[in-house]
TORBA-643882 format. One record per residue (C-alpha): residue in three letters; chain; y, z, x. Coordinates in Angstrom, 1 decimal. Last residue first. Example, Ala and Ser with C-alpha at 12.3 -4.5 7.8 and 13.67 -1.06 7.14 Angstrom:
residu->SER | chaine->A | py->-1.1 | pz->7.1 | px->13.7
residu->ALA | chaine->A | py->-4.5 | pz->7.8 | px->12.3
END
This chain:
residu->ASN | chaine->A | py->94.4 | pz->21.6 | px->-44.4
residu->LEU | chaine->A | py->95.5 | pz->19.7 | px->-41.3
residu->GLN | chaine->A | py->92.5 | pz->17.5 | px->-41.5
residu->ASN | chaine->A | py->93.0 | pz->16.6 | px->-45.2
residu->LEU | chaine->A | py->96.7 | pz->16.1 | px->-44.5
residu->ILE | chaine->A | py->95.9 | pz->13.5 | px->-41.8
residu->ASP | chaine->A | py->93.7 | pz->11.5 | px->-44.0
residu->GLU | chaine->A | py->96.1 | pz->11.7 | px->-46.9
residu->ALA | chaine->A | py->98.9 | pz->10.4 | px->-44.7
residu->ALA | chaine->A | py->96.7 | pz->7.5 | px->-43.7
residu->SER | chaine->A | py->96.0 | pz->6.7 | px->-47.4
residu->ALA | chaine->A | py->99.6 | pz->6.9 | px->-48.3
residu->ARG | chaine->A | py->100.6 | pz->4.7 | px->-45.4
residu->ASN | chaine->A | py->98.0 | pz->2.1 | px->-46.5
residu->PRO | chaine->A | py->99.0 | pz->2.3 | px->-50.2
residu->ASP | chaine->A | py->102.7 | pz->1.7 | px->-49.4
residu->LYS | chaine->A | py->105.4 | pz->2.6 | px->-52.0
residu->GLY | chaine->A | py->103.3 | pz->5.1 | px->-54.0
residu->SER | chaine->A | py->105.6 | pz->7.9 | px->-52.9
residu->ASN | chaine->A | py->103.0 | pz->10.7 | px->-53.2
residu->GLN | chaine->A | py->101.3 | pz->10.2 | px->-49.8
residu->VAL | chaine->A | py->104.6 | pz->9.6 | px->-48.0
residu->GLU | chaine->A | py->106.0 | pz->12.8 | px->-49.6
residu->THR | chaine->A | py->102.9 | pz->14.7 | px->-48.5
residu->LEU | chaine->A | py->103.3 | pz->13.3 | px->-45.0
residu->CYS | chaine->A | py->106.9 | pz->14.7 | px->-44.7
residu->LYS | chaine->A | py->105.9 | pz->18.2 | px->-46.0
residu->LYS | chaine->A | py->102.8 | pz->18.3 | px->-43.9
residu->ALA | chaine->A | py->104.7 | pz->17.4 | px->-40.7
residu->ARG | chaine->A | py->107.3 | pz->20.1 | px->-41.5
residu->GLU | chaine->A | py->104.5 | pz->22.7 | px->-41.8
residu->ILE | chaine->A | py->102.7 | pz->21.5 | px->-38.7
residu->ASP | chaine->A | py->105.5 | pz->21.6 | px->-36.2
residu->LYS | chaine->A | py->103.1 | pz->20.8 | px->-33.3
residu->SER | chaine->A | py->105.6 | pz->18.5 | px->-31.6
residu->LYS | chaine->A | py->103.3 | pz->15.5 | px->-32.1
residu->LEU | chaine->A | py->102.8 | pz->16.5 | px->-35.8
residu->TYR | chaine->A | py->106.6 | pz->16.8 | px->-36.2
residu->SER | chaine->A | py->107.0 | pz->13.3 | px->-34.8
residu->LEU | chaine->A | py->104.2 | pz->12.0 | px->-36.9
residu->GLY | chaine->A | py->105.9 | pz->13.3 | px->-40.1
residu->LEU | chaine->A | py->109.2 | pz->11.7 | px->-39.0
residu->TYR | chaine->A | py->107.3 | pz->8.5 | px->-38.4
residu->TRP | chaine->A | py->106.1 | pz->8.5 | px->-42.0
residu->LYS | chaine->A | py->109.6 | pz->9.6 | px->-43.3
residu->SER | chaine->A | py->111.1 | pz->6.8 | px->-41.3
residu->GLU | chaine->A | py->108.8 | pz->4.3 | px->-43.0
residu->MET | chaine->A | py->109.9 | pz->5.9 | px->-46.3
residu->ALA | chaine->A | py->113.6 | pz->5.4 | px->-45.5
residu->LEU | chaine->A | py->113.4 | pz->1.9 | px->-44.1
residu->GLY | chaine->A | py->114.7 | pz->0.2 | px->-47.2
residu->THR | chaine->A | py->117.7 | pz->2.5 | px->-47.6
residu->GLY | chaine->A | py->117.8 | pz->6.2 | px->-48.4
residu->ALA | chaine->A | py->120.4 | pz->7.1 | px->-45.7
residu->ARG | chaine->A | py->118.5 | pz->10.4 | px->-45.3
residu->GLU | chaine->A | py->115.5 | pz->8.7 | px->-43.9
residu->VAL | chaine->A | py->117.6 | pz->6.8 | px->-41.3
residu->ILE | chaine->A | py->119.3 | pz->9.8 | px->-39.9
residu->THR | chaine->A | py->116.1 | pz->11.9 | px->-40.0
residu->PHE | chaine->A | py->114.3 | pz->9.2 | px->-38.1
residu->ALA | chaine->A | py->116.8 | pz->9.3 | px->-35.3
residu->GLU | chaine->A | py->116.9 | pz->13.1 | px->-34.9
residu->ILE | chaine->A | py->113.1 | pz->13.4 | px->-35.1
residu->ALA | chaine->A | py->112.7 | pz->10.7 | px->-32.4
residu->SER | chaine->A | py->115.2 | pz->12.5 | px->-30.1
residu->GLN | chaine->A | py->113.3 | pz->15.7 | px->-30.5
residu->THR | chaine->A | py->109.9 | pz->14.0 | px->-30.0
residu->ASP | chaine->A | py->110.7 | pz->12.5 | px->-26.7
residu->GLY | chaine->A | py->107.1 | pz->11.4 | px->-25.8
residu->SER | chaine->A | py->107.8 | pz->7.9 | px->-24.7
residu->ALA | chaine->A | py->106.3 | pz->6.4 | px->-27.9
residu->LEU | chaine->A | py->108.3 | pz->8.8 | px->-30.0
residu->ALA | chaine->A | py->111.6 | pz->7.8 | px->-28.2
residu->ALA | chaine->A | py->110.8 | pz->4.1 | px->-28.6
residu->ASN | chaine->A | py->110.1 | pz->4.6 | px->-32.3
residu->GLY | chaine->A | py->113.2 | pz->6.6 | px->-32.8
residu->TYR | chaine->A | py->115.3 | pz->3.9 | px->-31.1
residu->TYR | chaine->A | py->113.7 | pz->1.4 | px->-33.4
residu->PHE | chaine->A | py->114.8 | pz->3.4 | px->-36.5
residu->GLN | chaine->A | py->118.3 | pz->4.1 | px->-35.0
residu->ASP | chaine->A | py->118.8 | pz->0.4 | px->-34.4
residu->MET | chaine->A | py->117.8 | pz->-0.4 | px->-38.1
residu->LEU | chaine->A | py->120.2 | pz->2.3 | px->-39.3
residu->PRO | chaine->A | py->123.0 | pz->1.4 | px->-36.9
residu->ASN | chaine->A | py->123.4 | pz->-2.2 | px->-38.1
residu->ASP | chaine->A | py->126.8 | pz->-3.3 | px->-36.7
residu->SER | chaine->A | py->126.3 | pz->-1.0 | px->-33.8
residu->ASN | chaine->A | py->129.2 | pz->0.4 | px->-31.8
residu->GLN | chaine->A | py->127.9 | pz->3.6 | px->-30.0
residu->LEU | chaine->A | py->124.4 | pz->2.7 | px->-31.2
residu->VAL | chaine->A | py->124.2 | pz->-0.2 | px->-28.7
residu->GLN | chaine->A | py->124.6 | pz->2.0 | px->-25.6
residu->ASP | chaine->A | py->122.0 | pz->4.5 | px->-26.6
residu->PHE | chaine->A | py->119.8 | pz->1.6 | px->-27.7
residu->LEU | chaine->A | py->119.9 | pz->0.3 | px->-24.1
residu->LYS | chaine->A | py->118.8 | pz->3.6 | px->-22.6
residu->ILE | chaine->A | py->116.1 | pz->4.0 | px->-25.2
residu->ALA | chaine->A | py->114.8 | pz->0.4 | px->-24.6
residu->LEU | chaine->A | py->114.7 | pz->1.0 | px->-20.8
residu->ALA | chaine->A | py->112.5 | pz->4.1 | px->-21.3
residu->TYR | chaine->A | py->110.5 | pz->2.3 | px->-23.9
residu->ASN | chaine->A | py->109.4 | pz->-0.6 | px->-21.7
residu->GLY | chaine->A | py->106.6 | pz->-1.6 | px->-24.1
residu->LEU | chaine->A | py->107.4 | pz->-5.3 | px->-23.8
residu->ASP | chaine->A | py->108.6 | pz->-5.5 | px->-27.4
residu->TYR | chaine->A | py->110.9 | pz->-2.5 | px->-27.0
residu->ALA | chaine->A | py->112.4 | pz->-4.0 | px->-23.8
residu->GLU | chaine->A | py->113.1 | pz->-7.2 | px->-25.8
residu->TYR | chaine->A | py->114.6 | pz->-5.1 | px->-28.6
residu->ALA | chaine->A | py->117.0 | pz->-3.4 | px->-26.2
residu->LYS | chaine->A | py->117.8 | pz->-6.7 | px->-24.4
residu->ALA | chaine->A | py->118.7 | pz->-8.2 | px->-27.8
residu->ARG | chaine->A | py->121.0 | pz->-5.3 | px->-28.5
residu->ASP | chaine->A | py->122.6 | pz->-5.4 | px->-25.0
residu->ASP | chaine->A | py->123.4 | pz->-9.1 | px->-25.3
residu->LEU | chaine->A | py->120.9 | pz->-11.7 | px->-24.3
residu->VAL | chaine->A | py->121.4 | pz->-15.2 | px->-23.1
residu->GLU | chaine->A | py->118.4 | pz->-17.2 | px->-24.4
residu->THR | chaine->A | py->116.4 | pz->-19.3 | px->-22.1
residu->SER | chaine->A | py->113.3 | pz->-17.0 | px->-22.2
residu->ARG | chaine->A | py->113.4 | pz->-16.9 | px->-25.9
residu->THR | chaine->A | py->113.8 | pz->-13.6 | px->-27.7
residu->LYS | chaine->A | py->111.2 | pz->-12.5 | px->-30.3
residu->GLY | chaine->A | py->112.3 | pz->-11.7 | px->-33.8
residu->ASN | chaine->A | py->114.4 | pz->-8.9 | px->-35.2
residu->LEU | chaine->A | py->111.5 | pz->-7.5 | px->-37.2
residu->ASN | chaine->A | py->110.0 | pz->-5.6 | px->-34.2
residu->GLU | chaine->A | py->106.7 | pz->-4.2 | px->-35.5
residu->TYR | chaine->A | py->106.7 | pz->-0.4 | px->-35.8
residu->THR | chaine->A | py->105.2 | pz->1.5 | px->-33.0
residu->ASP | chaine->A | py->101.6 | pz->2.8 | px->-33.5
residu->PHE | chaine->A | py->100.6 | pz->6.3 | px->-34.2
residu->HIS | chaine->A | py->97.6 | pz->7.1 | px->-36.4
residu->ALA | chaine->A | py->94.7 | pz->8.0 | px->-34.0
residu->ARG | chaine->A | py->97.0 | pz->9.3 | px->-31.3
residu->PHE | chaine->A | py->98.8 | pz->11.6 | px->-33.7
residu->LEU | chaine->A | py->95.6 | pz->12.9 | px->-35.2
residu->GLU | chaine->A | py->94.1 | pz->13.6 | px->-31.8
residu->ASP | chaine->A | py->97.3 | pz->15.4 | px->-30.7
residu->PRO | chaine->A | py->97.3 | pz->17.5 | px->-33.9
residu->THR | chaine->A | py->93.7 | pz->18.5 | px->-33.2
residu->ALA | chaine->A | py->90.9 | pz->17.0 | px->-35.3
residu->THR | chaine->A | py->88.7 | pz->19.4 | px->-37.2
residu->ARG | chaine->A | py->85.6 | pz->21.2 | px->-36.0
residu->SER | chaine->A | py->82.1 | pz->22.4 | px->-37.1
residu->ALA | chaine->A | py->82.3 | pz->20.3 | px->-40.2
residu->PRO | chaine->A | py->81.7 | pz->17.2 | px->-38.2
residu->LEU | chaine->A | py->84.5 | pz->14.7 | px->-38.3
residu->PHE | chaine->A | py->84.4 | pz->12.4 | px->-41.3
residu->VAL | chaine->A | py->88.0 | pz->11.4 | px->-41.9
residu->ILE | chaine->A | py->89.0 | pz->11.2 | px->-38.2
residu->TRP | chaine->A | py->86.1 | pz->9.1 | px->-36.9
residu->ALA | chaine->A | py->85.5 | pz->7.4 | px->-40.2
residu->ALA | chaine->A | py->87.5 | pz->4.2 | px->-39.4
residu->LEU | chaine->A | py->86.1 | pz->3.9 | px->-35.9
residu->LEU | chaine->A | py->82.5 | pz->4.4 | px->-37.2
residu->LEU | chaine->A | py->83.0 | pz->2.0 | px->-40.0
residu->VAL | chaine->A | py->84.4 | pz->-0.7 | px->-37.7
residu->ILE | chaine->A | py->81.4 | pz->-0.3 | px->-35.4
residu->SER | chaine->A | py->79.0 | pz->-0.4 | px->-38.3
residu->ALA | chaine->A | py->80.5 | pz->-3.6 | px->-39.7
residu->ALA | chaine->A | py->80.3 | pz->-5.2 | px->-36.3
residu->ILE | chaine->A | py->76.6 | pz->-4.2 | px->-36.0
residu->GLY | chaine->A | py->76.0 | pz->-5.7 | px->-39.4
residu->LEU | chaine->A | py->77.7 | pz->-8.9 | px->-38.4
residu->LYS | chaine->A | py->75.6 | pz->-9.1 | px->-35.3
residu->TYR | chaine->A | py->72.4 | pz->-8.6 | px->-37.1
residu->ARG | chaine->A | py->70.7 | pz->-11.9 | px->-36.6
residu->GLY | chaine->A | py->72.1 | pz->-12.5 | px->-33.2
residu->PHE | chaine->A | py->71.1 | pz->-9.0 | px->-32.1
residu->LEU | chaine->A | py->67.5 | pz->-9.5 | px->-33.2
residu->GLY | chaine->A | py->67.3 | pz->-12.7 | px->-31.3
residu->PRO | chaine->A | py->68.9 | pz->-11.2 | px->-28.2
residu->ILE | chaine->A | py->66.5 | pz->-8.1 | px->-28.3
residu->GLY | chaine->A | py->63.3 | pz->-10.0 | px->-28.3
residu->MET | chaine->A | py->62.1 | pz->-12.7 | px->-30.7
residu->SER | chaine->A | py->58.5 | pz->-12.2 | px->-29.5
residu->ILE | chaine->A | py->58.3 | pz->-8.9 | px->-31.5
residu->THR | chaine->A | py->59.2 | pz->-10.8 | px->-34.7
residu->LYS | chaine->A | py->56.6 | pz->-13.4 | px->-33.9
residu->SER | chaine->A | py->53.9 | pz->-10.8 | px->-33.5
residu->GLN | chaine->A | py->54.9 | pz->-9.1 | px->-36.8
residu->SER | chaine->A | py->54.8 | pz->-12.4 | px->-38.7
residu->PRO | chaine->A | py->58.1 | pz->-14.1 | px->-39.5
residu->LYS | chaine->A | py->59.5 | pz->-14.4 | px->-43.0
residu->PRO | chaine->A | py->60.2 | pz->-18.0 | px->-43.6
residu->HIS | chaine->A | py->63.5 | pz->-19.3 | px->-42.2
residu->ASN | chaine->A | py->66.5 | pz->-21.0 | px->-44.0
residu->SER | chaine->A | py->66.6 | pz->-18.9 | px->-47.1
residu->LYS | chaine->A | py->66.1 | pz->-15.6 | px->-45.4
residu->GLU | chaine->A | py->68.7 | pz->-16.4 | px->-42.7
residu->ARG | chaine->A | py->71.1 | pz->-17.5 | px->-45.4
residu->ASN | chaine->A | py->70.7 | pz->-14.3 | px->-47.3
residu->GLU | chaine->A | py->71.3 | pz->-12.3 | px->-44.1
residu->GLU | chaine->A | py->74.5 | pz->-14.2 | px->-43.4
residu->GLU | chaine->A | py->75.7 | pz->-13.6 | px->-47.0
residu->ALA | chaine->A | py->75.0 | pz->-9.9 | px->-46.7
residu->PHE | chaine->A | py->76.8 | pz->-9.7 | px->-43.4
residu->ALA | chaine->A | py->79.8 | pz->-11.5 | px->-44.8
residu->ILE | chaine->A | py->79.9 | pz->-9.1 | px->-47.8
residu->GLN | chaine->A | py->79.7 | pz->-6.1 | px->-45.4
residu->LEU | chaine->A | py->82.5 | pz->-7.5 | px->-43.3
residu->LYS | chaine->A | py->84.6 | pz->-8.1 | px->-46.3
residu->GLU | chaine->A | py->84.0 | pz->-4.6 | px->-47.6
residu->LEU | chaine->A | py->84.8 | pz->-3.1 | px->-44.3
residu->LYS | chaine->A | py->88.1 | pz->-5.0 | px->-44.1
residu->ASP | chaine->A | py->89.0 | pz->-3.9 | px->-47.6
residu->GLU | chaine->A | py->88.1 | pz->-0.2 | px->-46.8
residu->ILE | chaine->A | py->90.3 | pz->-0.3 | px->-43.7
residu->SER | chaine->A | py->93.2 | pz->-1.4 | px->-45.9
residu->SER | chaine->A | py->94.4 | pz->-5.0 | px->-46.0
residu->LYS | chaine->A | py->98.0 | pz->-5.7 | px->-45.1
residu->ARG | chaine->A | py->100.2 | pz->-6.6 | px->-48.1
residu->ALA | chaine->A | py->102.3 | pz->-3.5 | px->-47.9
residu->SER | chaine->A | py->103.1 | pz->-4.3 | px->-44.3
residu->ARG | chaine->A | py->104.2 | pz->-7.8 | px->-45.1
residu->ALA | chaine->A | py->106.5 | pz->-6.4 | px->-47.8
residu->ILE | chaine->A | py->108.0 | pz->-4.0 | px->-45.4
residu->GLY | chaine->A | py->108.4 | pz->-6.7 | px->-42.8
residu->GLU | chaine->A | py->110.1 | pz->-9.0 | px->-45.3
residu->LEU | chaine->A | py->112.5 | pz->-6.2 | px->-46.3
residu->MET | chaine->A | py->113.5 | pz->-5.7 | px->-42.7
residu->LEU | chaine->A | py->113.9 | pz->-9.4 | px->-41.9
residu->GLU | chaine->A | py->116.2 | pz->-9.8 | px->-44.9
residu->MET | chaine->A | py->118.2 | pz->-6.7 | px->-43.9
residu->ASP | chaine->A | py->118.6 | pz->-8.0 | px->-40.4
residu->ASP | chaine->A | py->119.9 | pz->-11.4 | px->-41.7
residu->SER | chaine->A | py->122.2 | pz->-9.6 | px->-44.1
residu->LEU | chaine->A | py->123.7 | pz->-7.5 | px->-41.2
residu->ASN | chaine->A | py->124.3 | pz->-10.7 | px->-39.3
residu->ARG | chaine->A | py->126.1 | pz->-12.2 | px->-42.4
residu->PHE | chaine->A | py->128.2 | pz->-9.0 | px->-42.8
residu->LYS | chaine->A | py->129.2 | pz->-9.3 | px->-39.2
residu->GLU | chaine->A | py->130.1 | pz->-13.0 | px->-39.6
residu->ASN | chaine->A | py->132.3 | pz->-12.4 | px->-42.7
residu->GLU | chaine->A | py->133.5 | pz->-15.4 | px->-44.6
residu->GLY | chaine->A | py->130.4 | pz->-17.1 | px->-46.0
residu->LEU | chaine->A | py->128.5 | pz->-13.9 | px->-46.5
residu->GLU | chaine->A | py->131.5 | pz->-12.4 | px->-48.2
residu->LEU | chaine->A | py->131.5 | pz->-15.1 | px->-50.8
residu->GLU | chaine->A | py->127.8 | pz->-14.8 | px->-51.2
residu->THR | chaine->A | py->128.2 | pz->-11.1 | px->-51.9
residu->GLU | chaine->A | py->131.0 | pz->-11.5 | px->-54.4
residu->MET | chaine->A | py->129.1 | pz->-14.3 | px->-56.3
residu->VAL | chaine->A | py->125.9 | pz->-12.3 | px->-56.4
residu->GLU | chaine->A | py->127.8 | pz->-9.1 | px->-57.5
residu->ARG | chaine->A | py->129.3 | pz->-11.1 | px->-60.4
residu->GLU | chaine->A | py->126.0 | pz->-12.5 | px->-61.5
residu->SER | chaine->A | py->124.5 | pz->-9.0 | px->-61.5
residu->CYS | chaine->A | py->122.4 | pz->-7.9 | px->-58.6
residu->ILE | chaine->A | py->118.7 | pz->-7.1 | px->-58.8
residu->GLY | chaine->A | py->117.3 | pz->-10.0 | px->-56.7
residu->ARG | chaine->A | py->115.8 | pz->-7.8 | px->-53.9
residu->HIS | chaine->A | py->117.9 | pz->-9.6 | px->-51.3
residu->TYR | chaine->A | py->121.1 | pz->-8.9 | px->-53.2
residu->ARG | chaine->A | py->120.3 | pz->-5.2 | px->-54.0
residu->GLU | chaine->A | py->119.5 | pz->-4.6 | px->-50.3
residu->LEU | chaine->A | py->122.7 | pz->-6.5 | px->-49.4
residu->LYS | chaine->A | py->124.9 | pz->-4.2 | px->-51.5
residu->GLU | chaine->A | py->123.2 | pz->-1.0 | px->-50.3
residu->ILE | chaine->A | py->123.5 | pz->-2.2 | px->-46.7
residu->ASP | chaine->A | py->127.2 | pz->-3.1 | px->-47.2
residu->THR | chaine->A | py->127.9 | pz->0.4 | px->-48.7
residu->TYR | chaine->A | py->126.1 | pz->2.1 | px->-45.8
residu->ILE | chaine->A | py->128.1 | pz->0.0 | px->-43.3
residu->LYS | chaine->A | py->131.4 | pz->0.9 | px->-45.0
residu->LYS | chaine->A | py->130.5 | pz->4.6 | px->-45.1
residu->MET | chaine->A | py->129.7 | pz->4.4 | px->-41.3
residu->LYS | chaine->A | py->133.0 | pz->2.8 | px->-40.6
residu->ARG | chaine->A | py->134.9 | pz->5.3 | px->-42.6
residu->THR | chaine->A | py->133.2 | pz->8.2 | px->-40.8
residu->LEU | chaine->A | py->133.8 | pz->6.6 | px->-37.4
residu->LEU | chaine->A | py->137.5 | pz->6.2 | px->-38.2
residu->SER | chaine->A | py->137.7 | pz->9.8 | px->-39.3
residu->ASN | chaine->A | py->136.0 | pz->11.0 | px->-36.1
residu->ARG | chaine->A | py->138.4 | pz->9.0 | px->-34.0
residu->ASN | chaine->A | py->141.5 | pz->10.5 | px->-35.4
residu->MET | chaine->A | py->143.9 | pz->8.8 | px->-37.9
END
């Protein structure tokens, strides 16, 4: 059997294992599937490591979906400001005009600091959405406003830990040393036990370093596999096309993210970008 056939069989086995573990961790297996999966988890170390990675990935996706949207944060700030203002009115009688003037700038700032904070957040949030009608954001501006590397779900490495190449790759990723991370991921992906997750972070590192073509290739592989990171890969694929000025492909990817309904925050961000591109 030639090398390509062996590689194809190995990739098919990995995809099958990923699908099995995704069903297991989501709790949608039959009793027989649960028994078979738990038996393999007890006997197969590579399968167990893949299960740990899958559990972290699903946890990260759930955590991302739970994050408050910009509107939620603004609403909380505005409520806090209103409560603070009501307390100020209850605790202090309304000052005369002369007393108000004598308070000076520091006193006024202290009273309205929450309002100022809310205004700042509002301005930042609205910068892209409410640009003046005279111009729209450029693809580069949209990319910079929305791109952020995905959180490392593999966990932080300890200083006393002996690192293998995979752990070193993720450590470099956490430190923002994307050039080194890319180099290490290239080595890891030649014989990875979890190639989809490693491809996903390789794509993030490539996009952060400006290598949009490598990012596109990596995110396409993960997105086509259809596993838990597929829609996140679609989001980053859209940003990769946006960065490379391939607007039509960017629109197609972002429209799918907007319509997927899997992550309201991603859908809202995709809609913001599409509104500017259209």
